[in-house]
C-alpha positions as CSV (number, residue, x, y, z in Angstrom):
1,M,-36.8,24.5,-26.7
2,S,-37.9,20.9,-27.1
3,S,-41.2,19.1,-27.4
4,L,-42.3,16.0,-25.5
5,C,-44.5,13.8,-27.7
6,K,-46.4,10.6,-26.9
7,D,-45.6,7.8,-29.2
8,T,-48.3,5.6,-30.9
9,R,-47.9,2.9,-28.3
10,P,-49.0,3.4,-24.7
11,N,-46.6,5.1,-22.3
12,M,-44.0,5.5,-25.0
13,W,-42.4,8.9,-25.2
14,R,-40.0,10.9,-27.5
15,I,-38.4,14.3,-27.3
16,L,-38.2,16.4,-30.5
17,F,-35.7,19.3,-30.7
18,V,-33.6,21.3,-33.1
19,A,-29.8,20.8,-32.8
20,P,-27.5,23.8,-32.7
21,D,-26.6,23.0,-36.4
22,G,-30.2,23.4,-37.4
23,S,-31.0,19.7,-37.9
24,R,-34.1,18.2,-36.4
25,K,-33.5,15.4,-33.8
26,T,-35.6,12.8,-32.1
27,L,-34.7,11.3,-28.8
28,R,-36.8,8.1,-28.2
29,L,-37.2,7.5,-24.5
30,G,-39.1,4.2,-24.6
31,K,-41.8,3.2,-22.1
32,M,-42.0,5.2,-18.9
33,A,-44.3,7.5,-16.8
34,K,-45.0,11.0,-18.1
35,R,-43.4,12.5,-15.1
36,S,-40.1,10.7,-15.8
37,A,-40.2,11.8,-19.4
38,E,-40.8,15.4,-18.4
39,A,-37.8,15.2,-16.0
40,I,-35.6,14.0,-18.9
41,Q,-36.9,16.7,-21.1
42,R,-35.8,19.4,-18.6
43,H,-32.2,18.0,-18.7
44,V,-32.3,17.8,-22.5
45,D,-33.2,21.5,-22.6
46,A,-30.4,22.3,-20.2
47,L,-27.9,20.4,-22.4
48,L,-29.2,22.2,-25.5
49,A,-28.9,25.6,-23.8
50,A,-25.3,24.9,-22.7
51,K,-24.3,23.8,-26.2
52,I,-25.8,26.8,-27.9
53,A,-24.2,29.2,-25.3
54,G,-20.9,27.3,-25.4
55,Q,-21.0,27.0,-21.6
56,P,-20.6,24.0,-19.2
57,M,-23.8,22.1,-18.4
58,P,-25.5,23.0,-15.1
59,R,-24.3,21.1,-12.0
60,E,-27.7,19.5,-11.5
61,T,-27.7,18.1,-15.1
62,A,-24.1,16.9,-14.7
63,V,-25.0,15.0,-11.6
64,W,-28.1,13.5,-13.3
65,L,-25.9,12.5,-16.3
66,D,-23.5,10.7,-14.1
67,G,-26.3,8.6,-12.6
68,I,-28.2,7.5,-15.7
69,G,-27.8,4.1,-17.3
70,D,-25.7,3.2,-20.3
71,R,-28.7,2.8,-22.6
72,L,-30.1,6.4,-22.1
73,R,-26.6,7.9,-22.2
74,A,-26.0,6.1,-25.6
75,R,-29.3,7.6,-26.9
76,L,-28.2,11.1,-25.8
77,A,-24.9,10.5,-27.5
78,G,-26.7,9.4,-30.6
79,V,-28.4,12.7,-31.0
80,G,-25.3,14.7,-30.2
81,L,-26.2,15.9,-26.8
82,V,-23.3,14.2,-24.9
83,G,-20.2,12.3,-25.8
84,S,-20.2,8.6,-25.6
85,K,-18.4,6.7,-22.8
86,P,-15.1,5.2,-23.9
87,R,-15.4,1.5,-24.7
88,L,-12.2,0.3,-22.9
89,T,-11.2,-3.3,-22.4
90,V,-10.0,-4.2,-19.0
91,D,-6.4,-4.6,-20.0
92,Q,-6.5,-1.2,-21.8
93,Y,-8.0,0.5,-18.8
94,L,-5.5,-1.1,-16.4
95,A,-2.7,0.1,-18.6
96,E,-4.1,3.7,-18.5
97,W,-4.6,3.4,-14.8
98,L,-0.9,2.6,-14.3
99,V,0.0,5.7,-16.4
100,S,-2.3,7.8,-14.2
101,K,-0.6,6.6,-11.1
102,R,2.8,7.5,-12.5
103,L,1.5,11.0,-13.2
104,E,0.4,11.2,-9.6
105,G,4.0,10.9,-8.6
106,L,4.2,7.4,-7.3
107,K,7.7,6.0,-6.9
108,S,9.0,3.6,-9.6
109,S,9.2,0.8,-7.0
110,T,5.5,1.3,-6.1
111,L,4.5,1.3,-9.8
112,A,6.4,-1.9,-10.3
113,T,4.5,-3.5,-7.4
114,L,1.2,-2.2,-8.8
115,K,2.0,-3.6,-12.2
116,H,2.8,-7.0,-10.7
117,D,-0.4,-7.1,-8.6
118,I,-2.8,-6.3,-11.5
119,A,-1.1,-8.6,-14.0
120,D,-3.4,-11.5,-13.2
121,A,-6.5,-9.3,-13.9
122,E,-5.0,-8.0,-17.1
123,Q,-4.5,-11.6,-18.3
124,W,-7.8,-13.0,-17.0
125,F,-10.0,-10.2,-18.4
126,A,-8.0,-9.5,-21.6
127,G,-10.2,-8.3,-24.4
128,R,-13.3,-8.0,-22.1
129,L,-15.0,-4.6,-22.2
130,L,-14.6,-2.9,-18.8
131,S,-18.4,-2.3,-18.6
132,T,-19.2,-6.0,-19.1
133,V,-17.4,-7.4,-16.0
134,T,-19.9,-8.7,-13.5
135,G,-19.7,-9.8,-9.8
136,E,-19.9,-13.4,-11.0
137,D,-16.9,-12.9,-13.3
138,V,-15.0,-11.5,-10.4
139,E,-15.9,-14.5,-8.1
140,Q,-14.5,-16.9,-10.8
141,F,-11.4,-14.8,-11.1
142,V,-10.8,-14.9,-7.3
143,A,-11.5,-18.6,-7.1
144,A,-8.8,-19.3,-9.7
145,L,-6.3,-17.1,-7.9
146,R,-7.1,-18.8,-4.6
147,K,-5.8,-22.2,-5.9
148,R,-2.3,-20.9,-6.4
149,L,-1.7,-17.9,-4.1
150,S,-1.3,-17.6,-0.4
151,P,-4.1,-15.8,1.5
152,A,-2.0,-12.7,2.1
153,T,-0.9,-12.4,-1.6
154,L,-4.4,-13.0,-2.8
155,A,-5.8,-10.3,-0.5
156,K,-3.2,-7.8,-1.7
157,R,-3.9,-8.5,-5.4
158,V,-7.6,-8.3,-5.0
159,Q,-7.3,-5.1,-3.1
160,R,-5.2,-3.5,-5.9
161,V,-7.6,-4.5,-8.7
162,R,-10.6,-3.4,-6.5
163,Q,-8.9,0.0,-6.2
164,A,-8.4,0.2,-10.0
165,F,-12.1,-0.6,-10.7
166,Q,-13.2,1.9,-8.0
167,D,-11.2,4.6,-9.8
168,A,-13.1,3.6,-12.9
169,C,-16.3,4.3,-11.1
170,E,-15.1,7.7,-10.0
171,R,-14.2,8.5,-13.6
172,N,-17.8,7.5,-14.6
173,L,-16.5,4.6,-16.7
174,L,-18.5,2.2,-14.6
175,E,-21.8,2.4,-12.8
176,R,-20.7,0.1,-10.0
177,N,-17.6,-1.8,-8.9
178,P,-17.9,-5.5,-9.6
179,F,-15.2,-6.1,-6.9
180,G,-17.1,-4.1,-4.4
181,R,-18.7,-7.1,-2.6
182,I,-15.7,-9.4,-2.8
183,R,-14.0,-9.9,0.6
184,V,-10.8,-11.9,0.9
185,S,-9.2,-12.7,4.2
186,S,-5.4,-12.0,4.3
187,G,-5.0,-14.8,6.9
188,N,-3.0,-14.5,10.1
189,P,0.2,-12.4,9.5
190,A,1.7,-14.0,12.6
191,E,2.0,-17.3,10.7
192,R,5.1,-16.2,8.9
193,R,6.4,-14.0,11.7
194,V,9.4,-15.5,13.6
195,Y,11.3,-14.0,16.5
196,V,15.0,-14.2,15.8
197,P,17.0,-14.4,19.0
198,V,20.0,-12.2,19.6
199,Q,22.2,-15.3,20.0
200,Q,21.4,-16.4,16.5
201,V,22.1,-13.0,15.1
202,E,25.5,-12.9,16.9
203,R,26.5,-16.2,15.3
204,V,25.5,-14.8,11.9
205,I,27.5,-11.6,12.4
206,A,30.5,-13.6,13.5
207,V,30.8,-15.2,10.0
208,C,29.9,-12.2,7.9
209,P,32.5,-11.6,5.2
210,N,33.1,-8.0,6.0
211,V,32.3,-5.0,8.1
212,H,29.5,-3.8,5.9
213,W,27.6,-7.1,5.9
214,K,27.9,-7.1,9.7
215,L,26.5,-3.6,9.8
216,L,23.6,-4.6,7.5
217,F,22.5,-7.4,9.9
218,V,23.0,-5.1,12.9
219,L,21.0,-2.2,11.5
220,S,18.1,-4.6,10.7
221,R,18.0,-6.6,13.9
222,Y,19.2,-4.0,16.5
223,A,17.9,-0.7,15.0
224,G,14.9,-2.0,12.9
225,L,15.9,-0.4,9.6
226,R,14.2,-1.5,6.4
227,I,16.6,-3.4,4.1
228,P,17.8,-2.3,1.6
229,S,16.2,1.1,1.1
230,E,16.8,2.8,4.5
231,A,20.2,1.2,5.2
232,L,21.7,2.1,1.8
233,L,20.6,5.7,2.0
234,L,22.3,6.3,5.3
235,K,25.0,9.0,5.3
236,W,27.7,9.7,7.8
237,G,26.0,13.1,8.3
238,D,22.9,11.3,9.6
239,V,24.9,10.0,12.6
240,D,24.9,12.4,15.6
241,W,27.7,10.9,17.6
242,E,27.5,13.6,20.3
243,R,23.8,13.3,21.0
244,G,23.6,9.6,20.4
245,R,21.0,9.7,17.7
246,M,20.7,8.7,14.1
247,T,18.5,10.2,11.3
248,V,17.1,7.4,9.1
249,P,15.8,8.3,5.6
250,S,12.5,6.6,4.9
251,P,11.4,6.4,1.3
252,K,8.4,4.2,2.2
253,T,6.8,6.9,4.3
254,E,7.9,9.9,2.3
255,R,4.5,10.3,0.6
256,Q,2.9,10.5,4.0
257,G,5.0,13.5,4.9
258,K,7.5,11.5,6.9
259,P,10.7,11.4,4.8
260,Y,12.9,10.5,7.8
261,R,12.8,9.5,11.4
262,V,15.2,9.9,14.3
263,I,16.2,6.9,16.4
264,P,18.6,6.4,19.2
265,L,22.2,5.4,18.4
266,F,21.7,2.1,20.2
267,P,24.8,0.7,22.0
268,S,24.5,-2.6,20.0
269,V,24.9,-0.6,16.8
270,K,27.6,1.9,17.6
271,P,30.6,-0.5,17.6
272,Y,29.8,-1.6,14.1
273,L,29.4,2.0,12.9
274,D,32.8,2.7,14.4
275,Q,34.3,-0.1,12.4
276,A,32.7,1.0,9.2
277,W,33.9,4.6,9.8
278,E,37.5,3.3,10.2
279,I,37.5,1.8,6.7
280,T,35.5,4.5,4.9
281,P,37.6,6.5,2.4
282,E,38.0,10.2,3.3
283,G,35.2,12.4,1.8
284,E,32.8,9.5,1.3
285,E,29.2,10.6,2.0
286,F,27.3,7.3,2.3
287,I,27.9,4.7,5.0
288,F,27.6,1.7,2.6
289,P,29.7,1.4,-0.5
290,E,28.6,3.2,-3.7
291,A,28.9,0.0,-5.7
292,W,26.1,-1.5,-3.5
293,R,23.7,1.3,-4.3
294,R,24.5,1.3,-8.0
295,R,23.8,-2.4,-8.1
296,A,20.7,-2.3,-5.9
297,Q,18.8,0.6,-7.2
298,G,17.4,0.3,-10.7
299,P,14.5,1.9,-12.7
300,A,12.0,0.1,-10.6
301,G,13.6,1.1,-7.3
302,W,15.4,-1.2,-4.8
303,V,14.8,-4.4,-6.6
304,N,18.3,-5.5,-7.7
305,A,20.0,-5.6,-4.3
306,N,20.0,-9.4,-4.1
307,F,20.9,-9.2,-0.4
308,R,18.8,-12.2,0.4
309,T,20.9,-14.6,-1.7
310,V,24.2,-13.6,0.0
311,A,22.5,-13.5,3.4
312,L,21.3,-17.1,2.9
313,K,24.9,-18.2,2.2
314,I,26.0,-16.4,5.4
315,L,23.2,-18.3,7.4
316,R,24.4,-21.6,6.0
317,K,27.9,-20.8,7.0
318,A,26.7,-20.1,10.5
319,E,24.8,-23.4,10.4
320,I,21.5,-21.6,11.1
321,E,18.2,-22.6,9.4
322,P,16.9,-19.6,7.4
323,W,13.7,-18.1,8.9
324,P,10.9,-16.9,6.6
325,R,10.9,-13.2,5.4
326,L,14.5,-12.8,6.2
327,W,14.9,-9.1,6.7
328,Q,11.3,-8.4,7.7
329,N,11.6,-10.8,10.7
330,L,14.8,-9.2,11.8
331,R,13.1,-5.8,11.9
332,S,10.0,-7.2,13.6
333,S,12.2,-9.0,16.2
334,C,13.8,-5.6,17.0
335,E,10.4,-4.0,17.5
336,S,9.3,-6.8,19.8
337,D,12.4,-6.3,22.0
338,L,11.9,-2.5,22.1
339,A,8.2,-2.9,22.9
340,A,9.0,-4.9,25.9
341,T,10.9,-2.0,27.4
342,F,9.6,1.2,25.9
343,P,6.0,2.6,25.3
344,I,4.6,1.3,22.0
345,A,4.0,4.9,20.9
346,T,7.7,5.6,21.3
347,V,8.7,2.4,19.6
348,T,6.6,3.0,16.5
349,K,8.0,6.5,16.2
350,W,11.5,4.9,16.1
351,L,10.5,2.1,13.7
352,G,8.4,4.2,11.3
353,N,5.0,2.5,11.6
354,S,1.8,2.9,13.5
355,P,0.8,1.1,16.7
356,S,-2.0,-0.8,14.9
357,V,0.4,-2.0,12.2
358,A,3.1,-2.8,14.8
359,L,0.7,-4.9,16.9
360,R,-0.7,-6.8,13.9
361,H,2.4,-7.3,11.8
362,Y,5.5,-6.8,14.0
363,V,5.3,-7.2,17.7
364,D,5.1,-10.5,19.5
365,P,5.6,-11.3,23.2
366,T,9.1,-12.6,23.7
367,D,10.2,-15.7,25.6
368,E,11.6,-13.4,28.2
369,A,8.2,-11.8,28.7
370,F,6.7,-15.2,29.3
371,E,9.4,-16.1,31.8
372,R,8.8,-12.8,33.7
373,A,5.1,-13.4,33.7
374,K,5.5,-16.6,35.7
375,N,6.2,-14.5,38.8
376,W,3.7,-11.7,38.1
377,V,0.8,-11.3,40.4
378,P,-2.0,-8.6,39.9
379,G,-1.6,-5.7,42.2
380,T,2.1,-6.3,42.8
381,P,4.0,-4.9,39.9
382,E,7.3,-6.6,39.2
383,K,10.3,-4.8,40.7
384,R,13.4,-5.5,38.6
385,A,16.4,-3.3,37.9
386,K,17.1,-2.9,34.3
387,S,20.8,-3.4,33.5
388,G,22.7,-2.6,30.3
389,A,23.2,0.5,28.2
390,L,19.5,1.3,27.9
391,G,19.4,2.4,31.5
392,A,16.8,2.0,34.2
393,Q,13.1,1.9,33.4
394,N,10.4,2.1,36.0
395,S,8.3,-0.9,36.6
396,A,5.1,0.9,35.7
397,Q,6.4,1.6,32.3
398,Q,7.4,-2.0,31.9
399,E,4.0,-3.1,32.9
400,R,2.3,-0.8,30.3
401,A,4.7,-2.1,27.6
402,L,3.9,-5.7,28.3
403,I,0.2,-5.0,28.2
404,C,0.6,-3.3,24.8
405,T,2.6,-6.2,23.4
406,S,0.0,-8.7,24.6
407,R,-3.1,-6.9,23.2
408,K,-2.4,-8.2,19.7
409,D,-3.4,-11.7,20.9
């Protein structure tokens, strides 16, 4: 179907063939061994046959085509055997990438986060062809970000852009990922983790302006709910008063097939739910006011709640110094307390994360655990009756929980 011809210069080859439209074409291969030229000729014949028959190219040829360099592909495109690769700039590609993520069904809040995380790359590489970005370019980009971002933020943004460039490789827009060899440490997540004692939380609750604000702090610190998404989606139908349980909707884990989780109706939570029930208008479906949800949920998800601003005012009124990551540390403090009493597998089911995530990002040994450890001797498990509404727990279970909480360190 085609002819392999030797050029006038040594080891220079070309392939002659007749295109489907009857025109004569010449594909110049350049300098290479005859065996390599013959291998290319076989794939050229396969491409010609597929075009003439109006059929897809053979799988072997498709795999070969994905692996060839830009120069040979451009020559094949020049003689009409294949289409040319799109010449996208980085900012054009990243815009298309966001659209593809939206079509995959990602939530608006997740899309907003992705857009924010890749904004630096869009600006830094604006106008640069996607295929021209090198590992050296990436190193300069990361060095510039490192000067103004925390390690955790830097790691997250590099991870997002690396993911986008890896998707470009899978779409055959790039031969290799220039971010592939870049490794950025996220630092120690415990540096911004603070255990919030119950005594502080009680002082905060005492000065809250109304029942719903009290309940918001209670659900975060005593039940480990994510604020605002999980709390504002709670309905009265989610509370099983008779069995002492509560179904918590979980938008964050919905895509992992876990749209909700069931937690105990903890005794520290129940009185505040009772108070909220007393003031709820008859027929109201949600626990928190409708005005809160309307204000909190916008096109990009739960980004307009502004709960932090009001919460900081409440902390100042209680004369308490604000702790970092206000709502996250309330949730992590709850998980630390639970992990000191219950098996970590049970706790993570209740809180909606995995044991590895809990131990790295949430659970810390509490001061009480350190005090109890002063009297602990190997081989003589501590015997201590558990008081309070959680009921008795056997000492072996306590010992396992303490070991789990300490393994993080």
